[in-house]
Every structure is written in structure tokens, then in C-alpha cells.
N, C-alpha and C positions, 0 to 999 in steps of 0.2 A: 187416378188418371188426371185429374185436374191440376195435381200438384205437380206432375210432370209437364204438363202443358205451360204452366205458369214459370217454373224453372226453365223450360226451353226458351220461351219468350223473354226471360230474363238474361239469360245466356246470349240469346240473338241481339238483345239491346246493348249489352256489354259488348259483345263482339263488334256491333256496328260503331260504339263510341271509341274502341280501341282502334280500329280501322280508321276512322276520323284523324284521331289523336295522330296515328302513325303516318297519315298524309300530311297533316300540319308539321310534324317534325320533320319530314322529307322536304316540304317546301322550305321550311325554316333552315334546314342544312343546306340547300343549294343557294339560298340567300347568302348565306354564311362565306359559301367557297367563293361566291362572286366578289363580295367584299375582301376576303382574303386575297383573291388574285389582284383585286384593284390595288390593294396596298401593296402586294408584292410588286408590281410594276412601279409604284411610286419610289419605293427603296432601291430598285434597280436603277430608276432615273436619277436618283440623288447619289447612289454610288457611282454611276457613269460619270456624272457632273464633277465630283471628287476627284476621280481619276484624271479627267481632263483638266483640271484647273492648274495652272502655273506653280501655285504654292503647296504642292501635295506633301503629305506627311511621310511619304515613303513606306507605306504599309505594304505588307505582301499579301498573296492572296488568300493564304490562310488565316492572316489576321482579320481582313474585312469580310470575307465569306462569300466574296465572288469567286466565278470559276476562272481556270487559268486562261481560257480564251481571251476574256475580256480584258484581263491583264497585261497581256502580251501586246495587244493592240495599242495601249496607252502607255506603256513601259517607256519607250523612247523618249517621248517628248518629257515626261515625269522626270526620267533621269537626267537628262541634259538641262532641264531646271534646276533640279536639285544641285547639280554639279555647279552651274553658275552662281547659285544662291550662297553656296559653299565658300567659291571663290571671292564673291563680293563680302561676305562675314570675316574671311581671313585677312582681306586687305583691310575692312576696318578695324580689326582688332589690331593689326601691325601699326596702324596710323595711330590709334589710342594709346597702344604701350610707347611709341615715340612721344608722343604729346606728354605722356606722364614721366618720362624719362627727362624731358625738357623742364617740366615744371615741378620736378622733385625739389622738396625743401633743401636749400643749401645752407644751413647755419654753421657757425663756427663752433669750434669745442671749446672748453673752458681754458685748456692750456694754450691755444692759439689766442684766445682774448687776451689772455694774462701776458703773453709773450708781445702782443701788440701794445698793451698797456706800457709795457717796460721800455719798448723802443720808443714810442711816441713822447716819453718825457712826462712832466708832473701836469702839463695843461692838457693833455689827451690828443686825440687825433682832429686836426682841422677839418672843418665842414668840407671844404671845397676838396681836400684830398679823397674824405670819405665819398662824396658823390661820385667822383671820378672813378675810384676803385670799385663802386657797385653800379656803375651803368649796363654791364652786361646783363645784370640780373632782372627778372622782374619785378615789378612794384611789390607785389606780396612778398617777394623774397627779400627785397630791400627793407621792407618793414620788419621782417622776422630778424635780419642781421641787426639792424638798429636797436630794435626790442632787447636782443640779447647783449649787445654792447652795452645797453643803459644799465640794463639788470648788472651787469658785471663793473658798471662805474666808470666806463670808459667815454661816455658821452656826458 
């Protein structure tokens, strides 16, 4: 009988410890849920700030994990900003292409240089006539043409 009472007392102590551990686990779980909710609220604020910014990346509701109701509210300004940004970038692209076309290197081919050399006679091309002919070109292009002519023996 004494063994039964000792075993019962031991079981009661174990049950009390288990109850204490279960209570602590419940408290810990409640704290973790609060932290999760706070973190979730911060993430929602960050997503809302990104959706409202003028330089949105154009993500959809399925990509960023937000629900459809939040996305439709900020979809109009983001779409307008994206359209404006696209138009601005296309304009810059056209300007850069035009600039590249204007500054494209314009050197003379070998046969053209040879024809110029033949028509210019023995003494080569006069400096004043050359400068006048190259006035429409940029400085870099003039240098390139003169270098080609010098390499061909025209200058």
C-alpha cells in the first residue's frame, strides 16, 4: 500500500508539473500569436506603401500576396504612373536613337579615299578645302576622317 501511495504521489506531482508546463506553453503560444499579428500588420503597411508609391513595379495581387480588394483601390494611380513612366522612357529612347544617328561614325571607304587621292593630284588635298568639306561633321568625326586619310597617304 505504501508503494501505491508513493506512486500516486509521484503521478500527482508529474501531473502538476505537466499542467504547469502546459500553462507556460499556452502563455508562450499567446505571445507568439501577438508577435505574429504585429509582424503581419507591419507587412500589410509595407505592401500598402509600395502599392501607393508612384514607382510601383506593376505586381499583381497573386504575385505580392495581397487580397484583391486592396489592389483595386490603388490600381488606378499605379497604372497611370506606369503609363506616364513608359511614355517618358520611350521619349528618352527616341532621343537617344536620334543622338546615336547624328553621332554615328562617318569614315570614308578605301576606294573613296583612293578616288580622292587620284583627283587631288600629286600634292594631296589642300588643308583649307579639307576643313571646309568637313565642317558639317563633329570634331570626333573630323579626327576619324583625317586619320583615315593620313593612313591612306592623302595628308
